[in-house]
C-alpha positions as CSV (number, residue, x, y, z in Angstrom):
1,M,-0.3,-0.2,-0.1
2,A,1.1,3.2,-1.1
3,K,2.3,5.9,1.7
4,K,0.4,8.7,1.9
5,K,2.1,10.8,4.0
6,V,0.6,13.9,6.4
7,H,1.1,17.7,5.7
8,I,1.3,19.6,8.8
9,T,0.4,23.2,9.2
10,E,2.9,24.7,12.3
11,L,0.0,27.1,13.8
12,V,2.3,28.1,17.0
13,L,3.9,31.8,15.6
14,R,-0.1,32.9,15.0
15,D,-3.2,31.3,15.8
16,G,-2.2,29.2,18.8
17,H,-0.4,32.5,20.6
18,Q,-3.9,34.8,19.1
19,S,-6.1,31.4,21.1
20,L,-4.4,31.7,24.2
21,I,-2.2,34.9,24.6
22,A,-4.3,37.1,22.5
23,T,-1.8,37.5,20.1
24,R,0.3,39.5,22.5
25,M,3.8,37.1,21.2
26,R,6.1,39.9,20.2
27,T,8.6,39.4,17.0
28,D,11.8,39.2,19.0
29,D,10.8,36.0,21.0
30,M,9.9,34.2,17.6
31,L,13.3,35.1,15.5
32,P,15.3,32.5,18.0
33,I,13.5,29.8,17.1
34,C,12.9,30.0,13.4
35,G,16.1,28.7,12.3
36,K,15.1,24.9,13.8
37,L,11.0,26.0,13.1
38,D,12.9,26.1,9.1
39,A,14.3,22.7,10.1
40,A,11.4,20.7,11.3
41,G,9.7,20.3,7.0
42,F,6.0,21.7,8.2
43,W,4.2,21.7,5.0
44,S,3.9,25.5,5.9
45,L,4.2,28.1,8.9
46,E,1.2,30.1,9.3
47,A,2.7,33.2,10.6
48,W,0.7,36.0,9.9
49,G,-3.0,37.4,9.1
50,G,-5.6,37.0,11.6
51,A,-5.5,39.2,14.3
52,T,-1.7,39.8,14.2
53,F,-1.9,42.9,12.0
54,D,-4.1,44.6,14.4
55,A,-2.0,43.0,17.3
56,C,1.0,44.8,16.2
57,V,-0.1,48.1,15.5
58,R,-2.0,48.2,18.2
59,F,-0.4,46.6,21.1
60,L,3.6,45.9,20.1
61,K,3.7,49.1,18.0
62,E,5.6,46.5,15.8
63,D,4.9,47.2,12.2
64,P,3.6,43.9,10.6
65,W,4.9,44.0,7.5
66,E,8.5,44.7,8.8
67,R,7.8,41.5,11.4
68,L,6.7,39.6,8.0
69,R,10.1,40.1,5.8
70,K,12.0,39.5,9.2
71,L,10.5,36.2,9.2
72,R,10.7,35.4,5.7
73,R,14.7,36.4,6.3
74,A,14.9,33.9,9.6
75,L,12.4,30.9,7.4
76,P,14.2,30.8,4.5
77,N,13.2,27.1,3.6
78,S,9.6,27.1,4.9
79,R,6.3,27.9,3.5
80,I,4.7,31.0,5.2
81,Q,1.5,31.0,5.6
82,M,-1.2,34.0,6.4
83,L,-5.2,34.0,6.9
84,L,-7.0,36.3,4.9
85,R,-10.6,37.6,5.4
86,G,-11.2,37.9,1.0
87,Q,-12.4,41.1,0.9
88,N,-12.0,42.3,4.2
89,L,-8.6,41.2,4.3
90,L,-7.7,42.3,7.7
91,G,-9.7,44.7,8.5
92,Y,-13.4,45.1,9.8
93,R,-14.9,46.1,6.1
94,H,-15.3,45.7,2.5
95,Y,-12.7,47.4,0.7
96,P,-12.2,48.2,-2.7
97,D,-10.9,45.6,-5.1
98,D,-7.7,48.4,-5.8
99,V,-7.0,47.8,-2.2
100,V,-7.6,44.1,-2.4
101,R,-5.3,43.6,-5.2
102,A,-2.7,45.7,-3.9
103,F,-2.5,43.8,-0.3
104,V,-2.7,40.3,-1.3
105,Q,1.0,41.8,-3.7
106,K,2.5,43.4,-1.0
107,S,1.8,40.7,0.9
108,A,3.8,38.2,-1.7
109,D,6.4,40.9,-2.2
110,N,7.1,40.6,1.3
111,G,7.0,36.8,1.9
112,V,3.1,35.1,2.4
113,D,3.8,31.8,-0.1
114,V,0.5,30.2,0.8
115,F,-3.1,32.5,1.7
116,R,-5.7,30.9,3.3
117,V,-8.7,33.1,1.6
118,F,-12.1,33.2,3.6
119,D,-15.6,35.0,4.1
120,A,-17.5,34.8,6.6
121,M,-20.2,34.5,5.4
122,N,-19.5,31.6,2.5
123,D,-20.5,34.2,-0.1
124,V,-17.6,32.9,-2.5
125,R,-18.6,36.5,-4.9
126,N,-16.5,38.2,-1.4
127,M,-12.9,36.0,-1.9
128,R,-12.6,35.9,-6.0
129,V,-10.5,38.8,-6.5
130,S,-8.1,37.7,-3.5
131,I,-8.2,34.6,-5.0
132,E,-7.2,35.8,-8.6
133,A,-5.2,38.4,-7.2
134,V,-2.9,35.9,-5.4
135,K,-2.6,33.7,-8.2
136,A,-1.7,36.5,-10.0
137,A,1.5,37.3,-7.7
138,G,2.0,33.2,-8.2
139,K,1.4,31.7,-5.3
140,H,-0.9,29.1,-3.4
141,A,-4.0,29.8,-2.8
142,E,-6.3,28.2,-0.1
143,G,-10.0,28.8,-0.3
144,A,-11.5,28.4,2.9
145,I,-15.0,27.0,3.9
146,S,-16.6,28.3,7.5
147,Y,-17.8,25.1,8.8
148,T,-20.8,25.5,10.9
149,T,-24.1,23.9,11.0
150,S,-27.7,24.9,10.2
151,P,-30.6,23.5,8.4
152,V,-29.1,25.3,5.9
153,H,-25.3,24.0,6.6
154,D,-25.4,20.9,4.6
155,I,-22.6,18.3,3.4
156,P,-24.8,19.7,-0.5
157,Y,-24.4,23.1,0.6
158,F,-20.5,22.9,1.3
159,V,-19.8,20.6,-1.6
160,A,-21.2,23.5,-3.6
161,M,-19.1,25.6,-3.0
162,A,-15.9,23.2,-2.7
163,K,-16.9,23.0,-6.3
164,E,-16.6,27.1,-6.7
165,L,-13.3,27.7,-5.2
166,E,-12.0,25.0,-7.5
167,A,-12.8,26.8,-10.4
168,M,-11.6,29.8,-9.3
169,G,-8.8,28.4,-8.8
170,C,-8.0,27.4,-5.6
171,D,-4.6,25.0,-4.8
172,T,-6.1,23.6,-1.9
173,L,-9.7,23.3,-0.1
174,A,-9.8,24.2,3.6
175,I,-12.6,22.8,5.9
176,K,-12.1,25.8,8.8
177,D,-13.6,24.6,11.9
178,M,-13.4,27.6,13.7
179,A,-15.4,27.4,16.9
180,G,-14.5,22.8,17.0
181,L,-17.8,22.1,15.6
182,L,-17.1,18.9,13.9
183,T,-17.5,16.1,15.0
184,P,-15.1,12.7,14.4
185,Y,-18.0,10.9,11.7
186,S,-19.3,14.3,10.6
187,T,-15.8,14.6,9.3
188,V,-15.8,11.3,7.7
189,E,-19.1,12.2,5.3
190,L,-18.1,16.0,4.8
191,V,-14.1,15.1,3.4
192,K,-15.5,11.5,1.9
193,A,-18.2,13.8,-0.4
194,L,-15.3,16.1,-0.8
195,K,-12.6,14.3,-2.0
196,A,-15.9,12.4,-4.3
197,A,-16.3,16.4,-5.9
198,I,-13.1,17.9,-6.2
199,N,-9.4,17.1,-7.4
200,I,-7.3,19.3,-5.0
201,P,-6.0,18.5,-1.5
202,I,-8.1,18.6,1.6
203,H,-6.4,20.4,4.7
204,T,-8.6,20.5,8.2
205,H,-8.7,22.8,11.1
206,S,-10.2,22.7,14.2
207,H,-10.0,24.2,17.1
208,A,-9.8,22.2,20.2
209,T,-12.9,23.6,21.9
210,S,-14.4,21.0,22.2
211,G,-12.0,18.3,22.6
212,L,-12.4,16.9,19.6
213,A,-9.9,18.2,17.0
214,S,-7.6,15.6,17.5
215,M,-10.0,13.0,16.5
216,V,-11.7,15.0,13.5
217,H,-8.0,15.4,12.3
218,M,-7.6,11.4,12.5
219,K,-11.0,10.0,10.9
220,G,-10.3,13.5,8.4
221,V,-6.7,11.8,7.1
222,E,-8.2,8.8,7.3
223,A,-11.2,9.6,4.6
224,G,-8.4,11.2,2.3
225,A,-7.3,14.8,4.0
226,S,-4.0,15.3,3.5
227,M,-3.1,18.2,5.4
228,I,-4.1,19.3,8.8
229,D,-3.2,22.9,11.3
230,T,-1.6,21.9,14.6
231,C,0.1,24.0,17.0
232,L,3.0,23.1,19.4
233,S,2.3,22.1,22.9
234,A,3.3,25.6,24.4
235,F,0.5,26.6,23.2
236,S,-1.8,24.2,21.5
237,E,-5.3,22.8,23.5
238,G,-8.4,24.7,24.8
239,A,-9.1,27.1,22.6
240,S,-6.2,26.3,20.2
241,H,-5.4,23.9,18.6
242,P,-4.1,20.0,18.9
243,T,-1.4,19.5,19.7
244,T,1.6,18.8,16.9
245,E,4.1,16.5,18.8
246,S,0.7,14.3,19.6
247,L,-0.8,13.8,15.9
248,V,2.8,13.3,14.5
249,A,3.3,10.6,17.7
250,A,-0.2,9.2,16.4
251,F,1.0,9.0,13.0
252,Q,4.4,7.8,13.4
253,G,4.6,4.3,11.8
254,S,1.1,4.1,10.3
255,D,1.2,5.0,5.8
256,Y,0.9,8.5,7.2
257,D,3.3,9.1,8.9
258,T,4.4,12.4,8.6
259,G,8.0,12.2,8.7
260,L,8.4,14.6,11.4
261,D,11.7,14.4,14.4
262,L,9.3,14.3,17.4
263,G,13.1,15.1,19.2
264,L,12.9,18.4,16.9
265,L,9.6,19.2,18.3
266,Q,9.7,19.2,21.6
267,E,13.2,21.1,22.0
268,I,11.0,23.9,19.9
269,A,8.1,23.3,22.1
270,A,10.3,23.7,25.2
271,Y,11.3,27.4,24.2
272,F,8.1,28.7,23.4
273,R,7.2,27.6,27.0
274,E,9.9,29.9,28.7
275,V,8.7,32.1,26.2
276,R,4.7,31.8,27.4
277,K,5.7,32.9,30.8
278,K,7.0,36.3,30.3
279,Y,2.9,37.0,28.7
280,W,1.5,35.7,31.9
281,Q,-0.5,38.8,31.9
282,F,-2.5,38.2,28.8
283,E,-3.4,34.1,29.8
284,M,-6.8,34.2,28.6
285,D,-9.2,31.7,30.7
286,S,-9.3,28.8,27.5
287,H,-7.8,26.0,29.0
288,Q,-10.0,23.4,29.8
289,V,-12.4,21.4,26.8
290,D,-15.6,23.2,27.1
291,T,-18.2,21.1,25.6
292,R,-20.8,23.9,25.3
293,I,-19.2,24.6,22.6
294,L,-21.4,21.6,20.7
295,T,-25.1,22.9,21.9
296,S,-24.4,26.9,21.3
297,Q,-22.4,26.7,18.7
298,I,-20.5,29.8,20.3
299,P,-16.9,30.1,19.7
300,G,-14.3,29.6,22.4
301,G,-12.7,33.4,21.3
302,M,-15.8,34.2,21.2
303,I,-17.4,33.2,24.6
304,S,-14.1,35.9,26.2
305,N,-15.3,38.9,24.0
306,L,-18.8,38.4,25.9
307,S,-17.7,38.0,29.2
308,N,-15.5,41.3,28.3
309,Q,-18.7,43.0,27.0
310,L,-20.8,42.2,29.7
311,K,-18.3,42.5,32.9
312,E,-17.9,46.3,31.2
313,Q,-22.2,46.8,31.6
314,G,-21.4,45.3,35.1
315,A,-23.6,42.4,34.2
316,L,-21.3,39.3,33.9
317,N,-24.2,37.8,35.8
318,R,-26.5,38.1,32.3
319,M,-24.2,35.7,30.7
320,D,-26.3,32.7,30.3
321,D,-29.3,34.5,29.4
322,V,-27.4,35.5,26.3
323,F,-26.0,32.1,25.3
324,A,-30.1,31.5,24.9
325,E,-30.4,34.8,22.8
326,I,-27.4,34.1,20.4
327,P,-29.2,30.7,18.7
328,R,-32.3,33.2,18.2
329,V,-30.5,36.0,16.9
330,R,-28.2,34.2,14.6
331,E,-31.5,32.0,13.1
332,D,-33.2,35.7,12.8
333,L,-30.1,36.6,10.5
334,G,-30.3,33.6,8.2
335,F,-28.1,31.6,10.2
336,P,-24.5,33.1,9.3
337,P,-21.1,31.0,10.2
338,L,-19.9,32.9,14.0
339,V,-16.8,34.1,12.5
340,T,-15.3,37.5,12.9
341,P,-16.9,39.5,11.3
342,T,-20.6,38.2,12.1
343,S,-19.9,36.6,15.4
344,Q,-19.5,39.9,17.0
345,I,-22.3,41.2,15.1
346,V,-24.4,37.9,16.1
347,G,-23.0,38.5,20.0
348,T,-23.6,42.3,20.2
349,Q,-26.9,41.9,19.4
350,A,-27.9,39.7,21.3
351,V,-26.3,41.7,24.2
352,L,-28.0,44.7,23.6
353,N,-31.3,42.4,23.3
354,V,-30.6,41.1,26.9
355,L,-29.5,44.2,28.4
356,T,-32.3,46.8,27.3
357,G,-34.8,44.1,27.8
358,E,-36.3,44.2,25.0
359,R,-35.1,42.7,21.5
360,Y,-34.1,45.0,19.3
361,K,-35.3,47.6,20.8
362,S,-31.2,48.8,20.0
363,V,-30.5,47.4,16.8
364,T,-26.4,48.0,15.7
365,N,-25.3,49.5,12.8
366,E,-23.4,46.2,11.8
367,V,-26.7,44.5,11.7
368,K,-28.4,46.9,9.8
369,N,-25.8,47.0,7.3
370,Y,-25.8,42.8,7.4
371,L,-29.9,42.7,6.2
372,L,-29.2,45.4,3.9
373,G,-26.3,42.7,2.3
374,R,-24.2,44.9,2.3
375,Y,-21.5,41.8,4.1
376,G,-22.9,39.1,1.6
377,A,-26.0,36.8,0.9
378,A,-27.1,35.8,4.3
379,P,-27.1,31.7,3.8
380,G,-30.2,31.3,5.4
381,K,-33.8,33.0,4.7
382,V,-33.7,36.1,7.4
383,N,-36.2,37.1,9.9
384,E,-38.9,39.2,7.6
385,E,-40.1,41.2,10.8
386,V,-37.1,41.8,12.3
387,K,-35.4,43.3,8.7
388,K,-38.2,45.4,8.4
389,H,-38.1,46.9,12.0
390,A,-33.7,47.6,11.5
391,V,-34.2,49.0,8.2
392,G,-37.4,49.3,6.6
393,N,-38.5,49.7,3.0
394,Q,-34.4,50.1,2.0
395,E,-33.0,48.6,-0.8
396,V,-31.6,45.5,-0.5
397,V,-27.9,44.9,-1.7
398,T,-28.3,41.6,-4.0
399,C,-25.1,42.4,-5.9
400,R,-21.4,41.8,-4.4
401,P,-21.4,44.3,-2.5
402,A,-17.8,45.4,-3.4
403,D,-18.7,46.4,-7.1
404,L,-20.6,49.2,-5.3
405,L,-17.2,50.4,-4.2
406,T,-14.9,52.6,-6.1
407,D,-11.4,52.7,-6.0
408,E,-10.1,54.4,-3.4
409,L,-6.3,53.5,-3.0
410,D,-5.1,57.3,-4.6
411,K,-7.5,58.7,-2.1
412,L,-5.3,56.8,1.4
413,R,-2.1,58.1,-0.1
414,T,-3.5,61.2,-0.6
415,E,-5.0,61.1,3.4
416,V,-1.6,60.2,4.5
417,E,0.6,61.7,2.8
418,G,3.9,62.8,4.6
419,L,3.6,60.0,7.5
420,A,3.2,56.7,4.9
421,K,6.7,56.0,3.4
422,S,5.5,52.9,1.5
423,D,2.9,51.3,0.2
424,E,2.6,49.0,3.1
425,D,2.4,52.1,5.1
426,V,-0.4,53.1,3.4
427,L,-2.4,49.5,3.5
428,T,-2.0,50.0,7.6
429,Y,-3.6,53.1,6.8
430,A,-6.1,52.0,5.2
431,M,-6.6,48.7,8.0
432,F,-7.1,50.6,10.5
433,P,-7.9,54.5,9.7
434,D,-7.3,55.9,13.1
435,L,-5.0,53.4,14.9
436,G,-2.7,53.3,11.6
437,R,-2.3,56.9,11.9
438,T,-1.4,57.2,14.8
439,F,1.1,54.8,14.2
440,L,2.3,56.3,11.9
441,Q,2.6,59.8,14.0
442,E,4.0,57.9,16.7
443,R,6.8,56.2,14.1
444,A,7.6,59.3,13.1
445,A,8.1,61.5,16.2
446,G,10.1,58.0,17.4
447,S,8.0,57.8,20.3
448,L,6.4,53.6,19.6
449,A,7.0,51.8,22.7
450,P,4.6,48.6,23.2
451,E,2.7,47.9,25.7
452,P,4.8,47.3,28.9
453,L,5.1,43.3,30.0
454,L,4.6,43.2,34.1
455,P,7.6,40.9,35.2
456,P,7.0,37.4,36.6
457,E,7.3,38.5,40.4
458,A,4.2,40.4,40.0
459,K,1.8,37.7,39.1
460,N,1.7,36.7,42.6
461,A,1.6,40.2,43.8
462,P,-0.7,40.9,46.7
463,A,-4.0,43.4,45.6
464,G,-3.4,46.1,47.2
465,G,1.0,45.8,45.5
466,A,2.3,48.2,43.6
467,Q,1.8,45.6,40.5
468,F,-2.3,45.9,40.2
469,A,-5.4,48.0,41.5
470,P,-7.6,45.4,43.5
471,N,-10.9,45.1,41.8
472,E,-13.1,45.2,45.8
473,F,-12.1,47.4,48.4
474,K,-12.8,49.2,51.2
475,V,-12.7,52.8,51.7
476,T,-13.5,55.3,55.0
477,L,-14.1,58.9,54.5
478,H,-15.3,61.0,57.1
479,G,-15.0,58.5,59.2
480,E,-17.9,56.2,57.1
481,T,-16.3,53.1,55.4
482,Y,-18.0,52.0,52.3
483,H,-17.5,48.7,50.0
484,I,-16.9,49.2,46.7
485,R,-16.7,46.7,43.7
486,I,-15.7,47.8,40.3
487,T,-18.1,45.8,38.1
488,G,-16.1,47.2,34.6
489,T,-14.9,49.6,32.9
490,G,-15.8,51.7,29.5
491,Q,-14.2,53.9,27.4
492,S,-13.5,57.2,26.5
493,A,-12.3,59.1,23.2
494,E,-11.5,62.1,25.1
495,A,-12.3,63.2,28.5
496,E,-13.6,60.7,31.5
497,R,-13.2,57.3,31.8
498,P,-16.2,55.5,33.4
499,F,-15.8,52.9,35.7
500,Y,-19.0,51.3,36.6
501,V,-19.3,49.9,40.3
502,H,-21.5,49.2,43.5
503,V,-20.8,50.5,47.0
504,D,-22.5,49.0,49.6
505,G,-24.2,47.0,47.0
506,V,-25.7,49.6,45.1
507,P,-24.6,50.2,41.7
508,E,-23.2,53.5,40.3
509,E,-21.2,55.0,37.8
510,V,-17.9,57.2,38.5
511,L,-15.4,59.1,35.8
512,I,-12.1,59.9,36.1
513,E,-10.3,62.0,34.6
514,T,-6.5,61.4,34.1
515,L,-4.4,63.9,34.3
516,N,-1.0,63.1,33.6
517,E,-1.5,62.4,30.0
518,I,1.3,62.9,26.8
519,E,-0.5,64.5,23.6
520,V,1.0,63.7,20.8
521,G,0.2,67.0,18.3
522,P,0.3,70.3,18.2
523,S,-2.2,71.0,20.9
524,S,-0.7,72.0,24.0
525,G,-1.3,69.8,27.4
526,A,-2.6,73.5,28.9
527,T,-5.1,73.3,26.2
528,R,-5.7,69.2,26.1
529,K,-6.5,69.8,30.4
530,S,-9.3,72.8,29.7
531,N,-11.1,70.2,27.3
532,K,-10.9,67.7,29.6
533,K,-12.5,69.9,32.4
534,A,-14.8,71.7,29.6
535,Q,-16.5,68.1,28.9
536,A,-16.1,66.8,32.5
537,A,-18.7,69.8,33.3
538,T,-20.6,69.0,30.3
539,A,-21.5,65.6,31.6
540,K,-22.3,66.9,35.0
541,D,-24.8,69.1,34.0
542,R,-26.5,66.9,31.2
543,P,-30.1,66.9,32.5
544,K,-32.2,63.8,33.4
545,P,-34.4,62.0,31.1
546,S,-38.3,63.3,32.1
547,R,-40.2,63.5,28.8
548,P,-40.6,62.2,25.2
549,G,-38.2,64.5,23.2
550,H,-35.0,63.6,25.6
551,V,-32.8,61.5,23.3
552,T,-31.2,58.7,25.7
553,T,-29.0,55.8,25.2
554,A,-29.6,52.1,25.9
555,M,-25.9,51.3,26.8
556,P,-22.7,53.3,28.4
557,G,-20.5,53.9,25.4
558,T,-18.7,56.8,23.6
559,I,-19.7,59.4,21.1
560,V,-19.2,58.5,17.7
561,D,-20.9,60.9,15.5
562,V,-23.7,63.7,15.9
563,L,-26.3,63.5,13.1
564,V,-28.1,66.9,13.8
565,Q,-27.8,70.5,14.6
566,T,-29.5,72.9,16.8
567,G,-32.2,74.1,14.9
568,Q,-32.6,71.0,12.4
569,K,-36.0,69.0,12.3
570,V,-36.3,65.7,12.6
571,S,-38.8,63.3,12.1
572,A,-39.3,60.0,14.1
573,G,-36.8,57.4,13.8
574,D,-34.3,59.8,12.0
575,G,-31.0,59.1,12.7
576,V,-29.5,62.0,15.8
577,L,-26.6,60.2,16.6
578,V,-24.0,57.5,16.7
579,I,-22.6,55.8,19.8
580,E,-20.0,53.5,19.8
581,A,-21.2,50.3,23.0
582,M,-19.3,46.9,23.0
583,K,-17.3,47.5,19.6
584,M,-20.6,48.1,17.5
585,E,-21.9,51.3,16.4
586,N,-25.5,52.0,17.5
587,E,-27.5,54.7,15.7
588,I,-29.6,56.4,18.4
589,Q,-32.6,57.8,16.2
590,A,-35.2,60.9,17.2
591,P,-38.0,59.1,19.4
592,V,-41.0,62.2,18.4
593,S,-40.6,64.5,15.6
594,G,-40.3,68.4,16.1
595,T,-37.3,70.6,16.2
596,V,-33.8,69.8,18.3
597,V,-33.9,72.5,20.8
598,A,-30.2,71.5,22.8
599,I,-27.2,68.9,22.1
600,H,-25.5,68.0,25.4
601,V,-22.9,66.1,23.6
602,A,-19.8,66.2,21.0
603,K,-17.9,63.7,19.6
604,G,-15.5,61.4,21.8
605,D,-18.0,62.1,25.1
606,A,-18.9,59.3,27.1
607,V,-22.1,58.8,27.8
608,T,-24.7,56.6,29.7
609,P,-28.3,55.8,30.0
610,D,-29.7,58.8,32.8
611,Q,-27.8,61.5,30.9
612,V,-29.9,63.3,28.0
613,L,-27.4,63.8,24.8
614,I,-30.0,65.6,22.6
615,E,-33.4,67.6,23.3
616,I,-36.1,67.5,20.4
617,Q,-39.3,69.4,21.2
618,P,-42.4,68.0,19.5
619,E,-44.3,69.7,16.8
């Protein structure tokens, strides 16, 4: 019998640390071990894409393109693989085709060999231009099926998608099980059906969240898959992936022997075990098997995100209610797979439904755009009542969403002229305009500094020590003692930052004004302080809602945009404000028809539900 060698894609440089330490591993901790990684003989090393680009710019203050170039030099004999979100690239919106083509070409120029391309909606129209660009660059295109389960996601659905991806020119097909929903025997059924329908190799990818992924790979290989994703033991299992060494040992001596040296793999894993200790402060509570995914279909990363969202709202006790609401929202939206960005869209709307006490009382802009077809075609039928409530009779996009976009690369170059030193810089700005501009400004000023890594000795420091602020404590003031428990914190782009606390069991909000910021830009610190104090005064002076014309927010958040002016006439239902809450934007509508007589907020203000933001005099 002929050997059917199994090829391994190693994930320790990307998905492993993204899953377990919030994508915080720095390039300097990758480079020393690259020589051994390069010699190991993996089919590919996933090292870029996904959340790494965002994390480099946002937290690590590293140029992600420079990371890629350094890895390319350090891994001369290895294929470097990246994860690409189709028309979304590495950002959170659809980009015009000229930006997509430029991004893929520059990624190839700087070192990417294999591009795994997926779309959160499984809408292959959103993958076409990326795949074409990969092939035009002479690189390996791997089309990915975002695996999920629902009444519309059956074997014929995935087979039809696989055929389209093969016809587009994909070199391999990935079954991307981002939530760990595959079971061993459903994998056998799917792989056999795909093998009978397409001629390109099949690559299995399954997170270990549910505890089934190792068996999924084993049965997938036996059914005809020839490539699997694994992660070295230092960053494996839990919300990450099955362990590389274990699967190499499992296949050793069989017809599927990987040919990899187990001793060398253990040496590399030992290195990463030491590296991981440096990042203890970012450890995610996701080391154990979580079988809830098999019934809730909520990916591990989504669970941690929901937990943070609820904590910020002081409502962590509502997690079970949110878990129950997510499947209902998903069904209302036509069963989208729960993967970035649809997982955030569904999850945040579920949180809003639970916390406001009324389903779809507040609808995020992202849900509205989804219902309008701006992310692509929904896999199943959407709830027409929800759609009518959210977007009324607005026209739904039926073409490929990017067909409605005009080229913008030249416009982007103009917007960062003087800051951008290369096309790569322009593309960094394109992915994250505000964040990218700040990064380029700090680089120009020589002030880039990564977030600090707390020393190991701080890990067990007492709560009142210098390293940490306690989240529960007692305060004695003028002879009175109060029990304080911090339940969450909000974000503010400008003045105060809201903290949500319980004082002797009574929920309160406290606004904290930072006084020792260093501002990068032309305005002086004195001006900044003056503005902040003015904003603080405004926040305290906002009236309490008392009549129908008072516009409020259902959730604490930050003002993104003010859509009206004093004296402007509005109709009930018109958008008057855009607020960011839980990383999603929500448009707040006028509750009555009338004239805007007062505006109590500006862009960047932190706001809460007990404040009047705009006053409308009813007709």
